[in-house]
C-alpha positions as CSV (number, residue, x, y, z in Angstrom):
1,M,-1.0,5.4,-9.2
2,R,-3.3,6.1,-6.6
3,F,-2.2,4.5,-3.0
4,L,-4.2,4.4,0.6
5,A,-1.5,3.8,3.2
6,D,-3.4,2.3,6.0
7,E,-3.5,3.0,9.4
8,N,-0.3,1.6,10.6
9,F,1.8,3.2,8.2
10,D,4.8,5.0,9.5
11,G,3.2,8.7,9.7
12,M,7.6,9.7,9.3
13,L,8.3,7.1,6.2
14,F,4.4,8.7,4.9
15,A,5.9,12.2,5.0
16,A,9.3,11.3,3.5
17,L,7.6,9.9,0.6
18,L,5.4,12.8,0.0
19,N,9.0,14.9,0.4
20,I,10.2,13.1,-2.7
21,L,7.4,12.4,-4.2
22,P,5.1,15.6,-4.1
23,D,2.8,14.8,-6.7
24,L,2.1,11.0,-5.2
25,D,-1.7,10.1,-5.1
26,I,-2.0,8.9,-1.5
27,L,-4.5,9.0,1.6
28,R,-3.9,7.9,4.8
29,A,-6.8,5.6,6.2
30,Q,-7.2,7.4,9.1
31,D,-8.1,10.9,6.9
32,T,-10.9,8.5,5.4
33,E,-14.1,6.8,6.3
34,M,-12.1,3.5,6.6
35,L,-10.9,4.9,9.9
36,Q,-10.4,1.6,12.3
37,S,-12.1,-0.7,9.5
38,S,-10.7,-4.4,8.8
39,D,-8.4,-5.3,7.0
40,P,-11.3,-6.9,4.4
41,E,-13.3,-3.6,4.6
42,L,-10.1,-1.6,3.7
43,L,-9.1,-3.7,0.9
44,E,-12.8,-3.5,-1.0
45,W,-12.4,0.6,-0.4
46,A,-9.2,0.7,-2.1
47,A,-10.1,-1.7,-4.9
48,N,-13.5,0.6,-5.1
49,E,-11.5,3.8,-5.3
50,G,-8.7,2.1,-7.3
51,R,-5.7,2.2,-4.8
52,I,-2.8,0.5,-4.0
53,L,-2.9,-0.1,-0.1
54,L,0.6,0.7,1.9
55,T,1.3,-1.6,4.7
56,H,3.4,-2.9,7.3
57,D,0.8,-5.5,8.4
58,V,3.1,-8.9,7.0
59,Q,0.7,-10.9,9.3
60,T,-2.9,-10.6,8.0
61,I,-3.1,-8.2,4.8
62,T,-1.8,-11.1,2.5
63,R,-4.5,-13.9,3.5
64,Y,-7.2,-11.4,2.8
65,V,-5.5,-10.1,-0.6
66,Y,-5.8,-13.7,-1.8
67,E,-9.2,-14.4,-0.8
68,R,-9.8,-11.6,-3.0
69,V,-8.1,-12.4,-6.2
70,K,-9.6,-16.1,-5.8
71,A,-12.5,-15.2,-5.4
72,G,-12.0,-13.0,-8.8
73,L,-12.6,-9.7,-6.6
74,P,-10.8,-6.8,-8.0
75,M,-7.7,-6.2,-6.3
76,P,-5.2,-2.9,-7.0
77,G,-2.2,-4.4,-5.4
78,V,-0.6,-4.6,-1.7
79,I,2.5,-2.8,-0.9
80,E,4.0,-4.5,2.7
81,V,7.2,-2.2,3.7
82,R,9.1,-4.1,6.5
83,I,9.1,-1.7,9.2
84,T,12.6,-2.9,11.0
85,Q,14.6,-0.9,8.0
86,S,15.6,2.7,8.1
87,I,13.1,5.2,6.5
88,G,15.9,6.3,3.8
89,I,15.9,3.0,2.5
90,S,12.5,2.1,2.4
91,V,11.5,5.5,0.9
92,A,14.1,5.4,-2.0
93,E,12.7,1.6,-3.1
94,L,9.3,3.0,-2.9
95,D,10.6,5.6,-4.9
96,L,12.2,2.8,-7.4
97,L,9.2,0.5,-7.2
98,I,6.9,3.5,-8.0
99,S,8.4,5.1,-10.8
100,A,9.7,1.9,-12.5
101,S,6.2,0.7,-12.3
102,T,2.6,1.0,-13.6
103,T,-0.9,0.6,-12.1
104,D,-1.7,-2.7,-13.7
105,E,1.8,-4.2,-13.0
106,F,0.4,-4.3,-8.9
107,E,-2.7,-6.0,-10.0
108,N,-3.5,-9.0,-8.1
109,Q,-0.1,-8.6,-6.2
110,V,1.3,-8.0,-3.2
111,R,4.9,-6.5,-3.4
112,Y,7.7,-5.9,-0.8
113,V,10.1,-3.8,0.5
114,P,12.8,-4.5,0.7
115,L,13.3,-5.4,-3.0
116,P,14.4,-8.8,-3.0
């Protein structure tokens, strides 16, 4: 699986995730040409690159995800991580979600951490 962390994704969480999953294929948006892009542009880029988006943006990104799905555009998936829980819990749940899933299980989906 390939991932893209948006600009607002917690840097400590990003580092902790790489610490437990060192082979994880993940980029930070700010390390790409997508720096300061709009949500629709970021989702388009992630789709073109086949990357699942990691975000804390529970307010706006979901609308754009479902607009892409409704329009029949590719959507590799989004994982929305609540910023209000501890990094340790977030990392453990992301590890579980990533390790127990396949790429196609995220397609056209928004998944949430904490897990239900």
